C-alpha positions in Angstrom: -21.8 -10.4 -4.8 -18.4 -8.3 -4.9 -17.4 -6.5 -2.0 -14.8 -2.7 -1.1 -13.6 -1.9 1.6 -14.3 -3.4 5.1 -17.2 -5.7 3.5 -14.4 -7.1 1.5 -12.6 -10.4 2.4 -8.6 -10.1 1.7 -5.6 -12.5 1.5 -3.5 -9.5 3.6 -6.8 -8.7 5.9 -9.1 -5.6 5.6 -7.2 -2.2 4.0 -7.8 0.1 7.2 -7.8 3.3 5.2 -10.7 5.1 3.3 -7.9 5.1 0.1 -7.3 1.7 0.2 -11.0 0.6 0.0 -11.7 3.4 -3.3 -8.5 1.8 -5.1 -10.4 -1.9 -4.0 -14.1 -0.8 -5.3 -12.5 0.6 -9.0 -11.9 -3.2 -9.3 -14.8 -3.9 -7.8 -16.6 -1.8 -10.2 -14.7 -3.2 -13.1 -15.3 -6.3 -12.7 -18.7 -5.9 -12.4 -19.2 -4.1 -16.1 -17.4 -7.6 -17.1 -13.4 -6.4 -17.4 -12.8 -9.0 -15.2 -9.5 -7.6 -13.7 -7.2 -8.7 -10.8 -7.0 -6.2 -8.2 -3.4 -5.7 -7.4 -2.1 -3.1 -4.7 0.1 -1.9 -2.2 -1.7 -1.4 1.4 -1.1 2.5 2.5 -2.2 4.8 4.3 -1.1 8.6 5.2 -2.0 11.1 7.7 -1.0 14.9 8.2 -0.2 16.0 11.7 0.6 19.6 12.9 2.3 20.2 9.3 4.0 16.4 9.2 2.8 14.1 6.5 3.4 10.3 7.9 2.8 7.7 4.8 2.7 4.0 4.7 2.7 1.1 2.6 3.6 -2.4 2.6 4.4 -4.7 4.9 6.6 -3.1 8.1 8.5 -6.3 8.9 12.0 -7.4 8.4 15.5 -4.5 8.7 14.4 -0.7 8.3 17.3 1.0 6.5 16.8 5.3 7.4 17.6 7.9 5.1 17.0 11.3 6.3 16.6 12.0 10.0 13.1 11.5 12.0 13.7 13.7 14.7 13.7 16.8 11.9 10.6 15.2 10.3 12.5 14.6 7.4 13.3 10.8 6.1 12.0 7.5 4.8 12.4 4.1 6.4 12.5 1.4 4.1 11.9 -2.1 5.3 13.9 -5.4 3.3 13.2 -8.8 4.2 14.7 -11.3 2.3 16.8 -8.2 0.6 13.5 -7.2 -1.5 12.0 -4.1 0.1 8.2 -4.8 1.7 7.5 -1.9 3.2 8.1 2.2 3.6 7.2 5.0 6.4 8.0 8.4 5.4 7.8 11.9 7.0 7.5 15.0 5.0 9.0 12.9 1.1 5.9 12.3 -0.3 8.3 12.0 -4.0 10.2 9.6 -2.5 7.3 7.5 -0.6 5.7 7.2 -4.6 8.8 5.6 -6.1 9.7 3.8 -3.1 5.3 2.0 -3.0 6.2 2.0 -7.3 9.4 -0.5 -6.0 7.4 -2.5 -4.0 4.8 -2.8 -6.6 7.5 -4.2 -9.0 9.2 -6.0 -6.6 9.7 -10.0 -7.9 6.9 -11.1 -5.8 4.7 -8.5 -7.3 1.9 -6.6 -5.4 -1.0 -8.8 -3.8 -2.7 -9.9 -6.4 -7.1 -10.9 -5.9 -9.1 -11.8 -8.4 -12.1 -10.6 -8.9 -15.2 -13.3 -8.6 -18.8 -13.7 -7.8 -19.4 -15.0 -4.5 
């Protein structure tokens, strides 16, 4: 048995956004087809609110470091824990968000890795 989205149990807990469930579903499908691949992910979500694109990824623990001006809806907030980037929140900075999410995935600890397996 395989699961994705709300039905899946991951070490970090449930993903609370459909994009996270979609990525899990793709990994589950590859495993159902016999590919035996691990699900690696940096959890993320976004919301568009009245011309403001808010994007969030990783774990928002640690020390926040802000670039830009949140009051002007143009900023990136990086969260650093034990010297490593572990999370980010961006306002209207989609390219910077992609770069930060990729950096988190390449971090020393790497993204969360879960081997899909039948239950």
